[in-house]
N, C-alpha and C positions, 0 to 999 in steps of 0.2 A: 504494500499499499504505500503511495506516495503521500509526502507533505509538500507544501509549495511554499516557495520563498514569498513573504509578506510584501516584499518590496518589488521584485521582478516577475514573479509567477514561475519561475524555474522549478520543475518537480526534482524531488530528492526522496530517495526511498526511507522509509521510516528506520530500517536496519541500518543505513548509511549514517544517518543523523547521530544514532546511538553507538555505534561501533566503529566507524571510519573516520569521523570528525573529531578534531583535538577540542578540549573544553572552550576555548576561546570562540572557534568556529560554531559550535553548537549552540553556545549562549547568544551569539549574534543572529543565527538563524532563527531560533525559537523566539527571539525577542523582537523579531521583524526589523532588525537593522539592516543586514545584508546577508548574502549568501557568498559562496566561493566564485560564483558565477558574475554576480553584479558588484561586487566590493570595488569601490572606486570609479564605477561607470555612472553616467547620467541616465536616469530613467524618465523618459518623455510621459509615459501614461502606463498606470498599473493594469495589467491583464485581468480578466474575471477570476482566474485562479488566485491571484494575490489578494484581491478584495475579499474572496470566500475565506482564504486562510486567517486574513486579519480579524474578520467578523467572527468566524468560529473560535479563534484564540481569545478574543474577548468574552465570548460566551463559555466556553469550556476550560479556559485557563490553561493549566499545564498537562490536561489530559491528552496526550498526543495520540494515544490509541484512538480515543473517541473522535478527534479532529480527523485524522487520517480515514477512519470509516465513515464519517459524514462526507468528507471529499470524494471518497470513492463512490458513494451513493449518488452524489451531484453529478459526477462523471457518467455514470451508468444512465442518468435521466436525461442525459444530452445538454446539461446546462453549461458545459465548456465546449468550446469549438473543437471539432475532431482535428487532430495533426497528422 
């Protein structure tokens, strides 16, 4: 299941966030500051995935399993553009 960067909308596997990122990267990603893809880059507009991640984080807090599940449901329902 994917989590999305709250800044740029880049997908990142839940497993990767907790097992492959160092502490600084994980905290920045989960707090919505940046991910390894958008760090230092200008973001012109936030994609739907970024908005959804931000909204779910404000509702579910640090329940990343719940966030990933909700995002997967949203993707299944076609709320995100097919890539």
